[in-house]
C-alpha positions as CSV (number, residue, x, y, z in Angstrom):
1,M,-21.8,0.3,-45.4
2,A,-19.2,-1.0,-43.0
3,A,-17.2,1.7,-41.2
4,A,-13.5,2.4,-42.3
5,P,-11.0,0.8,-39.8
6,E,-9.9,4.2,-38.5
7,E,-13.6,5.0,-37.4
8,Q,-13.9,1.7,-35.6
9,R,-10.6,2.3,-33.8
10,D,-11.9,5.7,-32.6
11,E,-15.0,4.1,-31.0
12,G,-12.9,1.4,-29.3
13,P,-11.7,1.0,-25.8
14,V,-8.4,2.5,-26.6
15,S,-9.7,6.0,-27.4
16,R,-11.7,5.8,-24.2
17,L,-8.7,5.1,-21.9
18,A,-7.5,8.5,-20.7
19,L,-4.5,7.9,-18.5
20,D,-3.6,10.8,-16.2
21,P,0.1,10.2,-15.2
22,D,-0.6,11.7,-11.5
23,N,-3.5,9.3,-11.0
24,V,-1.2,6.5,-12.1
25,R,1.7,7.4,-9.8
26,K,-0.5,7.8,-7.0
27,G,-2.3,4.4,-7.7
28,L,1.2,2.8,-7.8
29,G,2.2,4.5,-4.8
30,Q,-1.0,3.3,-2.9
31,L,-0.6,-0.1,-3.9
32,V,3.2,-0.2,-2.9
33,L,2.4,1.4,0.4
34,T,-0.4,-0.9,1.1
35,L,2.1,-3.9,0.6
36,V,4.8,-2.4,2.7
37,E,2.2,-1.6,5.3
38,L,0.9,-5.2,5.3
39,I,4.3,-6.6,5.8
40,R,5.4,-4.0,8.4
41,E,2.2,-4.9,10.4
42,L,3.1,-8.7,10.1
43,L,6.6,-8.2,11.1
44,E,5.5,-6.2,14.0
45,R,3.3,-8.9,15.1
46,Q,6.0,-11.4,15.0
47,A,8.2,-9.3,16.9
48,V,5.7,-9.0,19.7
49,R,5.4,-12.9,19.7
50,R,8.9,-13.3,20.0
51,V,9.2,-10.6,22.9
52,E,6.5,-12.3,24.8
53,A,8.0,-15.7,24.2
54,G,11.4,-14.3,25.8
55,T,13.4,-15.4,22.6
56,V,15.1,-11.9,22.1
57,T,17.4,-9.9,24.3
58,D,16.8,-6.3,25.5
59,E,19.3,-5.0,22.9
60,Q,17.2,-6.7,20.3
61,I,14.1,-5.3,21.5
62,E,15.4,-1.8,21.5
63,R,16.7,-2.3,17.8
64,M,13.3,-3.5,16.7
65,G,11.5,-0.6,18.3
66,Q,13.9,1.8,16.7
67,T,13.5,0.2,13.4
68,F,9.8,0.0,13.5
69,A,9.6,3.6,14.6
70,G,11.9,4.6,11.7
71,L,9.8,2.7,9.3
72,R,6.3,4.4,10.5
73,D,8.0,7.8,10.0
74,E,9.1,7.0,6.5
75,M,5.8,5.6,5.8
76,D,4.2,8.8,7.0
77,R,6.4,10.8,4.8
78,L,5.7,8.6,1.8
79,K,1.8,8.8,2.3
80,E,2.2,12.6,2.8
81,H,4.2,12.8,-0.6
82,F,1.6,10.7,-2.5
83,G,-1.4,12.5,-0.7
84,L,-2.6,9.3,0.9
85,T,-4.1,8.6,4.3
86,D,-4.3,5.6,6.5
87,D,-7.8,4.8,5.1
88,D,-6.3,4.9,1.6
89,L,-3.9,2.0,2.6
90,N,-6.9,-0.1,4.3
91,L,-8.4,-1.9,1.4
92,D,-11.7,-3.3,1.5
93,L,-11.6,-6.9,1.1
94,G,-15.4,-7.4,0.7
95,P,-16.7,-10.2,2.8
96,L,-13.5,-10.5,4.6
97,G,-13.6,-7.0,5.8
98,K,-10.9,-4.4,5.9
99,L,-7.2,-5.4,5.4
100,F,-6.0,-3.9,8.6
101,D,-7.9,-3.9,12.1
102,R,-7.8,0.0,12.8
């Protein structure tokens, strides 16, 4: 005899999916902070190239330094808020290695 639809639904994947709001929040925070960290690192590398090429003024260099320092401080605050470390943001890309060279 075939199982009733209610019984089939209880055994399906939906009933096994137990989402913990704290884990979802932390996972989303980890994803967003990883993306922000990637963009920050790319911007810093570009800034270094511009400084080395001599295409920015001393005032612009100072502003970039202050901006990147502030962003690093804010990232540290957010990592602490979500209970994350630098290693949590450094995704393993398999054969490509880690996302960041640290």
